[in-house]
The first five atom37 places (N, CA, C, CB, O) and aatype in JSON, in Angstrom:
{
  "aatype": [20, 20, 20, 20, 20, 20, 20, 20, 20, 20, 20, 20, 20, 20, 20, 20, 20, 20, 20, 20, 20, 20, 20, 20, 20, 20, 20, 20, 20, 20, 20, 20, 20, 20, 20, 20, 20, 20, 20, 20, 20, 20, 20, 20, 20, 20, 20, 20, 20, 20, 20, 20, 20, 20, 20, 20, 20, 20, 20, 20, 20, 20, 20, 20, 20, 20, 20, 20, 20, 20, 20, 20, 20, 20, 20, 20, 20, 20, 20, 20, 20, 20, 20, 20, 20, 20, 20, 20, 20, 20, 20, 20, 20, 20, 20, 20, 20, 20, 20, 20, 20, 20, 20, 20, 20, 20, 20, 20, 20, 20, 20],
  "atom_mask": [
    [1, 1, 1, 1, 1],
    [1, 1, 1, 1, 1],
    [1, 1, 1, 1, 1],
    [1, 1, 1, 1, 1],
    [1, 1, 1, 1, 1],
    [1, 1, 1, 1, 1],
    [1, 1, 1, 1, 1],
    [1, 1, 1, 1, 1],
    [1, 1, 1, 1, 1],
    [1, 1, 1, 1, 1],
    [1, 1, 1, 1, 1],
    [1, 1, 1, 1, 1],
    [1, 1, 1, 1, 1],
    [1, 1, 1, 1, 1],
    [1, 1, 1, 1, 1],
    [1, 1, 1, 1, 1],
    [1, 1, 1, 1, 1],
    [1, 1, 1, 1, 1],
    [1, 1, 1, 1, 1],
    [1, 1, 1, 1, 1],
    [1, 1, 1, 1, 1],
    [1, 1, 1, 1, 1],
    [1, 1, 1, 1, 1],
    [1, 1, 1, 1, 1],
    [1, 1, 1, 1, 1],
    [1, 1, 1, 1, 1],
    [1, 1, 1, 1, 1],
    [1, 1, 1, 1, 1],
    [1, 1, 1, 1, 1],
    [1, 1, 1, 1, 1],
    [1, 1, 1, 1, 1],
    [1, 1, 1, 1, 1],
    [1, 1, 1, 1, 1],
    [1, 1, 1, 1, 1],
    [1, 1, 1, 1, 1],
    [1, 1, 1, 1, 1],
    [1, 1, 1, 1, 1],
    [1, 1, 1, 1, 1],
    [1, 1, 1, 1, 1],
    [1, 1, 1, 1, 1],
    [1, 1, 1, 1, 1],
    [1, 1, 1, 1, 1],
    [1, 1, 1, 1, 1],
    [1, 1, 1, 1, 1],
    [1, 1, 1, 1, 1],
    [1, 1, 1, 1, 1],
    [1, 1, 1, 1, 1],
    [1, 1, 1, 1, 1],
    [1, 1, 1, 1, 1],
    [1, 1, 1, 1, 1],
    [1, 1, 1, 1, 1],
    [1, 1, 1, 1, 1],
    [1, 1, 1, 1, 1],
    [1, 1, 1, 1, 1],
    [1, 1, 1, 1, 1],
    [1, 1, 1, 1, 1],
    [1, 1, 1, 1, 1],
    [1, 1, 1, 1, 1],
    [1, 1, 1, 1, 1],
    [1, 1, 1, 1, 1],
    [1, 1, 1, 1, 1],
    [1, 1, 1, 1, 1],
    [1, 1, 1, 1, 1],
    [1, 1, 1, 1, 1],
    [1, 1, 1, 1, 1],
    [1, 1, 1, 1, 1],
    [1, 1, 1, 1, 1],
    [1, 1, 1, 1, 1],
    [1, 1, 1, 1, 1],
    [1, 1, 1, 1, 1],
    [1, 1, 1, 1, 1],
    [1, 1, 1, 1, 1],
    [1, 1, 1, 1, 1],
    [1, 1, 1, 1, 1],
    [1, 1, 1, 1, 1],
    [1, 1, 1, 1, 1],
    [1, 1, 1, 1, 1],
    [1, 1, 1, 1, 1],
    [1, 1, 1, 1, 1],
    [1, 1, 1, 1, 1],
    [1, 1, 1, 1, 1],
    [1, 1, 1, 1, 1],
    [1, 1, 1, 1, 1],
    [1, 1, 1, 1, 1],
    [1, 1, 1, 1, 1],
    [1, 1, 1, 1, 1],
    [1, 1, 1, 1, 1],
    [1, 1, 1, 1, 1],
    [1, 1, 1, 1, 1],
    [1, 1, 1, 1, 1],
    [1, 1, 1, 1, 1],
    [1, 1, 1, 1, 1],
    [1, 1, 1, 1, 1],
    [1, 1, 1, 1, 1],
    [1, 1, 1, 1, 1],
    [1, 1, 1, 1, 1],
    [1, 1, 1, 1, 1],
    [1, 1, 1, 1, 1],
    [1, 1, 1, 1, 1],
    [1, 1, 1, 1, 1],
    [1, 1, 1, 1, 1],
    [1, 1, 1, 1, 1],
    [1, 1, 1, 1, 1],
    [1, 1, 1, 1, 1],
    [1, 1, 1, 1, 1],
    [1, 1, 1, 1, 1],
    [1, 1, 1, 1, 1],
    [1, 1, 1, 1, 1],
    [1, 1, 1, 1, 1],
    [1, 1, 1, 1, 1],
    [1, 1, 1, 1, 1]
  ],
  "atom_positions": [
    [[-9.61, 5.1, 0.62], [-8.71, 6.14, 0.15], [-9.43, 7.47, 0.31], [-8.28, 5.89, -1.35], [-10.6, 7.61, -0.06]],
    [[-8.74, 8.43, 0.84], [-9.33, 9.75, 1.04], [-9.39, 10.51, -0.28], [-8.52, 10.56, 2.08], [-8.79, 10.09, -1.27]],
    [[-10.12, 11.61, -0.29], [-10.21, 12.42, -1.51], [-8.83, 12.96, -1.89], [-11.22, 13.59, -1.32], [-8.52, 13.07, -3.07]],
    [[-8.02, 13.3, -0.91], [-6.66, 13.76, -1.19], [-5.83, 12.64, -1.81], [-5.98, 14.27, 0.09], [-5.07, 12.87, -2.75]],
    [[-5.97, 11.43, -1.28], [-5.27, 10.28, -1.84], [-5.7, 10.0, -3.27], [-5.5, 9.05, -0.99], [-4.87, 9.69, -4.12]],
    [[-7.0, 10.12, -3.54], [-7.49, 9.91, -4.9], [-6.99, 10.98, -5.85], [-9.03, 9.87, -4.91], [-6.69, 10.71, -7.01]],
    [[-6.89, 12.21, -5.36], [-6.37, 13.3, -6.19], [-4.92, 13.02, -6.58], [-6.47, 14.67, -5.44], [-4.54, 13.19, -7.74]],
    [[-4.11, 12.6, -5.62], [-2.71, 12.26, -5.9], [-2.62, 11.05, -6.83], [-1.96, 11.97, -4.58], [-1.77, 11.0, -7.72]],
    [[-3.5, 10.07, -6.61], [-3.55, 8.88, -7.45], [-3.84, 9.28, -8.9], [-4.61, 7.89, -6.93], [-3.13, 8.84, -9.81]],
    [[-4.87, 10.09, -9.12], [-5.22, 10.52, -10.49], [-4.07, 11.29, -11.13], [-6.49, 11.4, -10.47], [-3.8, 11.12, -12.32]],
    [[-3.39, 12.13, -10.34], [-2.25, 12.89, -10.87], [-1.14, 11.96, -11.32], [-1.72, 13.87, -9.8], [-0.59, 12.11, -12.41]],
    [[-0.81, 10.99, -10.47], [0.29, 10.06, -10.79], [-0.07, 9.14, -11.95], [0.65, 9.23, -9.57], [0.78, 8.81, -12.77]],
    [[-1.33, 8.72, -12.01], [-1.78, 7.89, -13.12], [-1.65, 8.67, -14.42], [-3.23, 7.43, -12.91], [-1.14, 8.14, -15.41]],
    [[-2.11, 9.91, -14.43], [-2.03, 10.73, -15.65], [-0.58, 10.88, -16.1], [-2.67, 12.11, -15.42], [-0.29, 10.83, -17.29]],
    [[0.32, 11.08, -15.14], [1.74, 11.22, -15.47], [2.28, 9.93, -16.08], [2.55, 11.6, -14.23], [3.03, 9.98, -17.05]],
    [[1.92, 8.78, -15.52], [2.39, 7.5, -16.05], [1.83, 7.24, -17.44], [1.99, 6.35, -15.1], [2.54, 6.77, -18.33]],
    [[0.55, 7.54, -17.63], [-0.07, 7.34, -18.94], [0.63, 8.18, -19.99], [-1.57, 7.68, -18.9], [0.96, 7.69, -21.08]],
    [[0.86, 9.43, -19.67], [1.5, 10.36, -20.6], [2.95, 9.95, -20.89], [1.46, 11.77, -20.04], [3.37, 9.93, -22.04]],
    [[3.69, 9.65, -19.84], [5.12, 9.33, -19.99], [5.35, 8.04, -20.77], [5.77, 9.22, -18.63], [6.34, 7.91, -21.48]],
    [[4.43, 7.09, -20.63], [4.62, 5.77, -21.24], [3.73, 5.51, -22.44], [4.39, 4.71, -20.21], [3.76, 4.42, -23.01]],
    [[2.93, 6.5, -22.82], [2.04, 6.32, -23.96], [1.03, 5.2, -23.78], [2.85, 6.05, -25.18], [0.67, 4.52, -24.74]],
    [[0.59, 5.02, -22.55], [-0.36, 3.94, -22.25], [-1.79, 4.4, -22.47], [-0.18, 3.46, -20.81], [-2.11, 5.58, -22.35]],
    [[-2.64, 3.44, -22.79], [-4.07, 3.7, -22.93], [-4.82, 2.83, -21.93], [-4.56, 3.42, -24.38], [-4.26, 1.93, -21.32]],
    [[-6.09, 3.13, -21.78], [-6.92, 2.31, -20.89], [-6.93, 0.87, -21.39], [-8.37, 2.88, -20.81], [-6.87, -0.06, -20.59]],
    [[-7.01, 0.7, -22.7], [-7.02, -0.65, -23.28], [-5.73, -1.4, -22.98], [-7.24, -0.59, -24.79], [-5.76, -2.58, -22.63]],
    [[-4.6, -0.71, -23.1], [-3.33, -1.4, -22.85], [-3.16, -1.75, -21.38], [-2.15, -0.53, -23.31], [-2.61, -2.8, -21.04]],
    [[-3.64, -0.88, -20.51], [-3.57, -1.18, -19.07], [-4.49, -2.35, -18.75], [-3.97, 0.07, -18.22], [-4.15, -3.22, -17.95]],
    [[-5.67, -2.38, -19.38], [-6.6, -3.5, -19.16], [-5.96, -4.82, -19.57], [-7.92, -3.28, -19.94], [-6.06, -5.81, -18.85]],
    [[-5.3, -4.82, -20.73], [-4.65, -6.05, -21.19], [-3.53, -6.46, -20.25], [-4.1, -5.87, -22.61], [-3.42, -7.63, -19.87]],
    [[-2.69, -5.51, -19.88], [-1.53, -5.83, -19.04], [-1.92, -6.23, -17.62], [-0.58, -4.64, -18.98], [-1.28, -7.08, -17.01]],
    [[-2.98, -5.61, -17.1], [-3.37, -5.86, -15.71], [-4.35, -7.02, -15.56], [-3.97, -4.62, -15.11], [-4.48, -7.6, -14.49]],
    [[-5.05, -7.35, -16.65], [-6.07, -8.38, -16.56], [-7.37, -7.89, -15.95], [-5.56, -9.54, -15.77], [-8.23, -8.68, -15.57]],
    [[-7.51, -6.56, -15.85], [-8.72, -5.95, -15.29], [-9.57, -5.47, -16.47], [-8.37, -4.76, -14.3], [-9.04, -4.91, -17.43]],
    [[-10.89, -5.68, -16.39], [-11.79, -5.29, -17.47], [-11.64, -3.79, -17.77], [-13.26, -5.62, -17.11], [-11.46, -2.97, -16.87]],
    [[-11.72, -3.46, -19.05], [-11.49, -2.09, -19.51], [-12.42, -1.08, -18.81], [-11.69, -2.01, -21.02], [-11.99, 0.02, -18.48]],
    [[-13.68, -1.46, -18.59], [-14.61, -0.52, -17.93], [-14.17, -0.25, -16.49], [-16.04, -1.08, -17.95], [-14.32, 0.86, -15.98]],
    [[-13.64, -1.28, -15.83], [-13.15, -1.11, -14.46], [-11.88, -0.25, -14.43], [-12.88, -2.48, -13.81], [-11.7, 0.57, -13.54]],
    [[-11.01, -0.46, -15.42], [-9.8, 0.36, -15.51], [-10.18, 1.82, -15.67], [-8.9, -0.11, -16.7], [-9.63, 2.69, -14.99]],
    [[-11.11, 2.1, -16.56], [-11.56, 3.47, -16.8], [-12.09, 4.1, -15.52], [-12.63, 3.51, -17.89], [-11.75, 5.23, -15.18]],
    [[-12.93, 3.37, -14.82], [-13.52, 3.87, -13.57], [-12.46, 4.11, -12.51], [-14.56, 2.88, -13.04], [-12.48, 5.15, -11.84]],
    [[-11.55, 3.17, -12.37], [-10.5, 3.29, -11.34], [-9.55, 4.43, -11.66], [-9.73, 1.98, -11.21], [-9.18, 5.2, -10.77]],
    [[-9.14, 4.55, -12.92], [-8.21, 5.62, -13.29], [-8.83, 7.0, -13.13], [-7.74, 5.43, -14.72], [-8.12, 7.99, -12.96]],
    [[-10.16, 7.06, -13.18], [-10.85, 8.32, -12.94], [-11.0, 8.61, -11.45], [-12.23, 8.3, -13.6], [-11.52, 9.65, -11.05]],
    [[-10.55, 7.67, -10.62], [-10.62, 7.84, -9.17], [-11.99, 7.53, -8.6], [-10.25, 9.24, -8.81], [-12.3, 7.94, -7.48]],
    [[-12.81, 6.82, -9.35], [-14.17, 6.51, -8.91], [-14.2, 5.16, -8.19], [-15.14, 6.5, -10.11], [-14.74, 4.18, -8.7]],
    [[-13.62, 5.14, -7.02], [-13.66, 3.95, -6.17], [-13.5, 4.4, -4.73], [-12.54, 2.93, -6.56], [-12.92, 5.45, -4.46]],
    [[-14.03, 3.61, -3.82], [-13.96, 3.98, -2.41], [-13.06, 3.05, -1.6], [-15.33, 3.98, -1.8], [-12.51, 3.45, -0.58]],
    [[-12.92, 1.81, -2.08], [-12.04, 0.87, -1.38], [-10.93, 0.42, -2.33], [-12.84, -0.36, -0.86], [-11.09, 0.45, -3.55]],
    [[-9.84, 0.01, -1.76], [-8.7, -0.46, -2.54], [-8.91, -1.96, -2.79], [-7.32, -0.18, -1.81], [-8.54, -2.81, -1.98]],
    [[-9.53, -2.24, -3.94], [-9.85, -3.62, -4.31], [-8.64, -4.28, -4.98], [-11.07, -3.66, -5.25], [-7.61, -3.65, -5.21]],
    [[-8.81, -5.55, -5.28], [-7.74, -6.26, -5.99], [-7.52, -5.65, -7.37], [-8.08, -7.77, -6.12], [-6.39, -5.65, -7.88]],
    [[-8.57, -5.12, -7.99], [-8.41, -4.46, -9.29], [-7.56, -3.2, -9.17], [-9.78, -4.11, -9.88], [-6.7, -2.94, -10.02]],
    [[-7.79, -2.42, -8.13], [-6.98, -1.22, -7.9], [-5.52, -1.62, -7.69], [-7.51, -0.41, -6.68], [-4.61, -1.0, -8.24]],
    [[-5.32, -2.65, -6.88], [-3.96, -3.12, -6.62], [-3.28, -3.59, -7.92], [-3.97, -4.28, -5.6], [-2.11, -3.27, -8.16]],
    [[-4.01, -4.32, -8.74], [-3.45, -4.84, -9.99], [-3.07, -3.7, -10.93], [-4.45, -5.79, -10.68], [-2.02, -3.75, -11.57]],
    [[-3.91, -2.7, -11.01], [-3.62, -1.55, -11.86], [-2.4, -0.8, -11.33], [-4.84, -0.6, -11.95], [-1.53, -0.38, -12.11]],
    [[-2.33, -0.62, -10.04], [-1.15, 0.04, -9.45], [0.13, -0.72, -9.78], [-1.31, 0.17, -7.92], [1.14, -0.12, -10.14]],
    [[0.08, -2.04, -9.65], [1.27, -2.84, -9.97], [1.64, -2.69, -11.44], [1.04, -4.33, -9.63], [2.81, -2.57, -11.78]],
    [[0.64, -2.68, -12.31], [0.88, -2.55, -13.74], [1.54, -1.22, -14.05], [-0.43, -2.68, -14.51], [2.41, -1.14, -14.92]],
    [[1.12, -0.17, -13.35], [1.67, 1.18, -13.58], [2.94, 1.46, -12.77], [0.62, 2.22, -13.25], [3.57, 2.51, -12.94]],
    [[3.31, 0.54, -11.89], [4.49, 0.75, -11.06], [4.24, 1.74, -9.94], [5.63, 1.23, -11.9], [5.16, 2.43, -9.5]],
    [[3.0, 1.82, -9.47], [2.64, 2.7, -8.36], [2.47, 1.87, -7.1], [1.36, 3.5, -8.68], [2.07, 0.71, -7.16]],
    [[2.75, 2.48, -5.95], [2.55, 1.82, -4.66], [1.28, 2.38, -4.04], [3.78, 2.02, -3.71], [1.21, 3.56, -3.72]],
    [[0.28, 1.53, -3.88], [-1.01, 1.98, -3.36], [-0.86, 2.6, -1.98], [-1.99, 0.82, -3.31], [-1.64, 3.49, -1.62]],
    [[0.11, 2.16, -1.2], [0.33, 2.72, 0.14], [0.62, 4.21, 0.11], [1.47, 2.0, 0.82], [0.38, 4.91, 1.09]],
    [[1.14, 4.7, -1.02], [1.45, 6.12, -1.13], [0.2, 6.99, -1.13], [2.25, 6.37, -2.39], [0.29, 8.21, -0.94]],
    [[-0.95, 6.39, -1.35], [-2.2, 7.15, -1.47], [-3.15, 6.92, -0.3], [-2.89, 6.79, -2.76], [-4.25, 7.47, -0.28]],
    [[-2.74, 6.13, 0.65], [-3.59, 5.83, 1.8], [-3.2, 6.68, 2.99], [-3.5, 4.35, 2.15], [-2.03, 7.03, 3.16]],
    [[-4.18, 7.0, 3.81], [-3.9, 7.74, 5.04], [-3.14, 6.82, 5.99], [-5.23, 8.25, 5.71], [-3.48, 5.65, 6.12]],
    [[-2.13, 7.34, 6.65], [-1.44, 6.49, 7.63], [-2.39, 6.15, 8.78], [-0.17, 7.2, 8.17], [-3.19, 6.97, 9.22]],
    [[-2.28, 4.93, 9.24], [-3.1, 4.48, 10.35], [-2.43, 4.9, 11.65], [-3.32, 2.94, 10.3], [-1.25, 4.62, 11.86]],
    [[-3.18, 5.56, 12.5], [-2.65, 5.97, 13.79], [-3.11, 4.94, 14.81], [-3.13, 7.43, 14.19], [-4.3, 4.84, 15.11]],
    [[-2.15, 4.18, 15.36], [-2.55, 3.13, 16.31], [-3.09, 3.72, 17.61], [-1.37, 2.22, 16.61], [-2.66, 4.78, 18.06]],
    [[-4.03, 3.02, 18.18], [-4.57, 3.46, 19.47], [-3.56, 3.16, 20.57], [-5.94, 2.76, 19.76], [-2.63, 2.38, 20.38]],
    [[-3.76, 3.78, 21.7], [-2.89, 3.51, 22.85], [-2.99, 2.04, 23.26], [-3.26, 4.42, 24.04], [-1.99, 1.44, 23.65]],
    [[-4.19, 1.47, 23.17], [-4.37, 0.07, 23.53], [-3.55, -0.83, 22.61], [-5.86, -0.32, 23.48], [-2.96, -1.81, 23.06]],
    [[-3.52, -0.5, 21.3], [-2.73, -1.29, 20.36], [-1.24, -1.16, 20.65], [-3.01, -0.85, 18.92], [-0.5, -2.14, 20.6]],
    [[-0.8, 0.05, 20.96], [0.61, 0.26, 21.31], [0.99, -0.58, 22.54], [0.89, 1.76, 21.58], [2.03, -1.23, 22.57]],
    [[0.13, -0.55, 23.55], [0.39, -1.31, 24.77], [0.42, -2.81, 24.48], [-0.67, -0.99, 25.84], [1.25, -3.53, 25.04]],
    [[-0.47, -3.28, 23.62], [-0.52, -4.7, 23.26], [0.8, -5.13, 22.61], [-1.71, -4.99, 22.32], [1.34, -6.19, 22.93]],
    [[1.31, -4.31, 21.71], [2.58, -4.61, 21.02], [3.74, -4.58, 22.01], [2.83, -3.62, 19.87], [4.6, -5.46, 21.99]],
    [[3.76, -3.56, 22.86], [4.83, -3.47, 23.86], [4.84, -4.67, 24.8], [4.69, -2.17, 24.67], [5.89, -5.23, 25.1]],
    [[3.65, -5.06, 25.25], [3.56, -6.22, 26.15], [4.04, -7.49, 25.46], [2.12, -6.4, 26.63], [4.75, -8.3, 26.06]],
    [[3.66, -7.67, 24.2], [4.07, -8.87, 23.46], [5.58, -8.88, 23.27], [3.36, -8.95, 22.09], [6.22, -9.92, 23.45]],
    [[6.15, -7.75, 22.91], [7.61, -7.68, 22.7], [8.35, -7.93, 24.01], [8.01, -6.3, 22.12], [9.33, -8.67, 24.04]],
    [[7.88, -7.33, 25.09], [8.54, -7.52, 26.38], [8.41, -8.95, 26.88], [7.96, -6.56, 27.41], [9.32, -9.47, 27.53]],
    [[7.29, -9.6, 26.57], [7.13, -10.99, 27.03], [8.04, -11.93, 26.24], [5.66, -11.43, 26.88], [8.39, -13.01, 26.73]],
    [[8.43, -11.55, 25.03], [9.33, -12.39, 24.22], [10.8, -12.12, 24.54], [9.09, -12.14, 22.72], [11.66, -12.94, 24.2]],
    [[11.1, -11.02, 25.18], [12.47, -10.6, 25.46], [12.99, -11.24, 26.74], [12.56, -9.08, 25.55], [12.29, -11.24, 27.76]],
    [[14.22, -11.78, 26.71], [14.79, -12.39, 27.91], [15.52, -11.39, 28.79], [15.73, -13.51, 27.52], [16.06, -11.77, 29.83]],
    [[15.56, -10.13, 28.41], [16.18, -9.08, 29.22], [17.61, -8.76, 28.86], [16.12, -9.46, 30.63], [18.17, -7.79, 29.38]],
    [[18.21, -9.54, 27.99], [19.61, -9.31, 27.64], [19.73, -8.35, 26.45], [20.32, -10.64, 27.33], [18.83, -8.27, 25.62]],
    [[20.86, -7.64, 26.38], [21.09, -6.75, 25.23], [21.13, -7.53, 23.92], [22.4, -5.97, 25.42], [20.68, -7.03, 22.88]],
    [[21.68, -8.73, 23.95], [21.76, -9.55, 22.73], [20.37, -9.9, 22.22], [22.57, -10.83, 22.99], [20.1, -9.82, 21.02]],
    [[19.5, -10.29, 23.15], [18.15, -10.66, 22.76], [17.37, -9.42, 22.28], [17.41, -11.32, 23.94], [16.53, -9.53, 21.39]],
    [[17.65, -8.27, 22.87], [17.01, -7.02, 22.43], [17.37, -6.74, 20.97], [17.43, -5.82, 23.33], [16.51, -6.39, 20.16]],
    [[18.66, -6.91, 20.64], [19.1, -6.71, 19.25], [18.45, -7.73, 18.32], [20.64, -6.81, 19.15], [18.01, -7.39, 17.23]],
    [[18.39, -8.98, 18.76], [17.82, -10.04, 17.92], [16.32, -9.81, 17.69], [18.04, -11.42, 18.57], [15.85, -9.94, 16.56]],
    [[15.59, -9.48, 18.74], [14.15, -9.23, 18.58], [13.89, -7.99, 17.72], [13.49, -9.06, 19.95], [12.97, -7.99, 16.9]],
    [[14.69, -6.96, 17.92], [14.54, -5.75, 17.09], [14.78, -6.07, 15.63], [15.51, -4.66, 17.56], [14.05, -5.62, 14.75]],
    [[15.8, -6.84, 15.38], [16.12, -7.25, 14.0], [14.99, -8.08, 13.4], [17.44, -8.05, 13.97], [14.6, -7.88, 12.25]],
    [[14.46, -9.0, 14.2], [13.35, -9.83, 13.73], [12.14, -8.98, 13.37], [12.98, -10.86, 14.8], [11.52, -9.19, 12.32]],
    [[11.79, -8.04, 14.22], [10.63, -7.19, 13.96], [10.83, -6.32, 12.71], [10.34, -6.29, 15.17], [9.91, -6.13, 11.93]],
    [[12.04, -5.8, 12.53], [12.32, -5.01, 11.33], [12.23, -5.86, 10.07], [13.71, -4.36, 11.42], [11.74, -5.42, 9.04]],
    [[12.71, -7.09, 10.17], [12.64, -8.02, 9.02], [11.18, -8.31, 8.7], [13.41, -9.34, 9.31], [10.79, -8.3, 7.54]],
    [[10.38, -8.57, 9.73], [8.95, -8.84, 9.51], [8.26, -7.65, 8.86], [8.26, -9.19, 10.84], [7.42, -7.83, 7.98]],
    [[8.6, -6.45, 9.29], [7.94, -5.28, 8.71], [8.26, -5.13, 7.23], [8.37, -4.02, 9.45], [7.44, -4.6, 6.47]],
    [[9.41, -5.6, 6.81], [9.77, -5.55, 5.39], [8.88, -6.44, 4.54], [11.2, -5.94, 5.2], [8.67, -6.14, 3.36]],
    [[8.37, -7.51, 5.1], [7.49, -8.42, 4.36], [6.09, -7.84, 4.22], [7.42, -9.77, 5.05], [5.33, -8.29, 3.35]],
    [[5.73, -6.88, 5.03], [4.38, -6.33, 5.03], [4.25, -5.13, 4.11], [3.98, -5.94, 6.43], [3.14, -4.61, 3.96]],
    [[5.31, -4.67, 3.49], [5.26, -3.47, 2.64], [5.3, -3.8, 1.21], [6.37, -2.55, 2.95], [5.26, -2.9, 0.37]]
  ]
}
């Protein structure tokens, strides 16, 4: 998580704590994460998005993806995806619609 992402994370956490009257202790109980870890994470003192960070985000109703830098795929990755999609396509408009639908459905499972 970048420093900008952590800044936004701390802002949103503070808003959730204030709006819902939550404490570090209550978040620790609800999330199952040790109180010292909750305190550290809520202060933005972490470098990787661990399972504890994810659990706290779920407890607070936050989406961790909102605080991560978008990944910019390389040209090689784009070409790999295009080649795979084209190799699965039979060339018909119907199959194009079906494959597009399948890929969109798969992307929904990853978010």
